[in-house]
N, C-alpha and C positions, 0 to 999 in steps of 0.2 A: 643463540643457536649457532653462532659462527664457529665455536670451538668443536662441537661434535661434527659439524659439517667438514671442517678442515681436517680433523683426524680421520673421518670416513673417506674423504677424497684421497688423502695420502695413503691410507691403507689399501684402497682400491687400486691405486697406482702401483704399489709394491706387489700386490697379488698379480696384476696384469703383467708386470715386468717378469715375475717369476714364471708364470705360465706361458706367456706369449713373447714378451719383449726380449728375454734372454736369448732365445733362438732367432728372433727376427733380426737382431743387431749383431749376432755373432759372426766373427770372421774366422776363417780356417787358419790354423797354425798357432803355435804357442809364441808369445803369451796373449795374442790378440783374441783368442777364443774366449778369454775371460776379461781382458782389458776393455775391449770394445763394448760389451754389454754394461760393464761397470761405469764406463764413461757416460753412456746414455742414461744410466740410472741417476747419476749425479746431476746431469743436465736436466733431467726431468724434475728432480727435486728443486732445482733453482728456478725452472720455469713455473712450477706450481707456486713458489714463493712470490715471484714477480706477478703472476696472475692475481693472487689473493691480495697482496699489498696494494696494487694499483686499483683493484676493484673496490677495496674498502676505504683507501685513503687518497686515491687519485695521484699517486706518486710512485715512481720506480726508483728505489735507492741506488745511488751511484755505485755503492759497494757490490751490490748484486750484479749490476751490469759489468763492472770491472772483473769480478770473479768469473762470470760466464765467458767474457771475451778472452781472458787469459787462459782459461781451461781449454776453450775451443781452439785458440790460436796455436798453443804449444802441442795440442793433440794432433792437429793437422800437420804440423811440422814433423812430428814423429812418424805419421803415416807416410809423408813424402820421403823421409829418410829411409824407411823400410821398403819403399817401392810399392806401397799399397795405394797411394794417391799420387797422381802425376803433378808435376810442377805447374803445368798449364791449368789444371782444375783448381789447384790451390790459389793461384793468382786470380783466376776468374771468381772464386768465392770471395776474395778480398775486394775485388772490383765491384761486384754486385752489392756487397755490404756497404761499401763507401758510397756507391751510387744511391742506394736507398737512404742513407744518412743525408746526402745532399738534397734528395727529393724532399725529405721531411724539413730540412732547413729552409728550402724555398717555400714550402707551404707555410712555415712559420713567419717568414718575412712577408709573404703575401697577406696573411691574416693581420699582421701588425700594421702594415701600410694601408690596406684598404678597409679593414674592419676595426682597427684600433684595439685588438685583443689578441691573445695567444691562439695559435692554431694547434699544431702537434707539439706535445710536451718535450722537454729536454730528455726525459727518461726514455721516450720512444726513439729519439735520435741516437742516444747512446746504445740502445738495444739493437739498432739496425746492423752494425758491423758484425755482431755476434750471430745474428740470423743468417747473414751472408755466409759466414764460415760454417755454420751448421747445415745449411741447405745447399748452398752453391747454385750453379746454373745447370738446368733451368728451373729447378724446384722452387726457387725464390719467387718466380712470377705467379704461379697458382696460389702460393701462400699469401702474398701481398694482396692479390685480387680478392681472395676469400676474406682477408682481414677487413678490407675497405667495404666489401659488399655486406659482410656480417654487421659491421659497425653502423653502416647506413640503415640497414633494415631494422636493427634494434632501436636506433635513434628515432626513426619514423614511427615505430610501434609505440615507444614511450611517449612521444608527442601526441599521438592519437589517443592514448590512454590517459592523457593529462598528468603523466608522471614527470615529464620534462617539458620545458618551454624551449621554443626555437632560440638558438644561440647559447643555451646552457651547455656546460662541458659534459663529456662522456669519456670515461677512461678507455683509452685505445689499446693499452697493453694487453688486456685479456683477449682482444680480437687478434692481436699480433701472435699471441701464443697459440690460439686455436688455429689460426692460419698456418702457423709453423707446423703443427701436427698434421694438418691436411697435406701440406707440401711435402712433409717428410715421408708420409705413408703412400700418398697417391700422386705426388707432384709430377713424376715422369709420365704416368699414364694420362693425367689431365693435359699436360703440355703436348704430348703426342696426339691426343684426340683433337686438340684445338688446331694444331698444325695441319692435321688431315682435313679439317674443314676448309682451310685456306687453299690447299692444293688439290 
């Protein structure tokens, strides 16, 4: 069933992009009115590939991570060059991506030292800088919270249903992708709502 499901998911994504996404991601002015939506179309295709590969094989190919990072990095540079993105926001996006990568590395070291097994996979670590470039600050925070929360809830549910045992691995890439979508669409609103609760 995986092949019709993958084809259907990809088809739904293309229809959504054509009906909604093209206008959602569009920037005013040539050539960005076309380039920006096309960029996110390609990014969406890469994220779908990462989602499905990690879900089925529990691995994120380095080639996909490298392609996504290269695409996002140079695209952001072009945005800065055209004055659409500020240098400050570009630097912040790099910092949050690297910070997330360091967080995953620390989780990996902790799991190795205290539990004797892997924690977060290398593929997740290499994905982190790309997510920082795609989301930036503060959208990355709701995205990562959603990823950890979703992963925890699904893990607990699978244990209760006897589908997984405590300590068994669960692919984290799909949750990072879903969290990225939440951060991309609602990240600013979620962050503003949370800050309003604090003040």
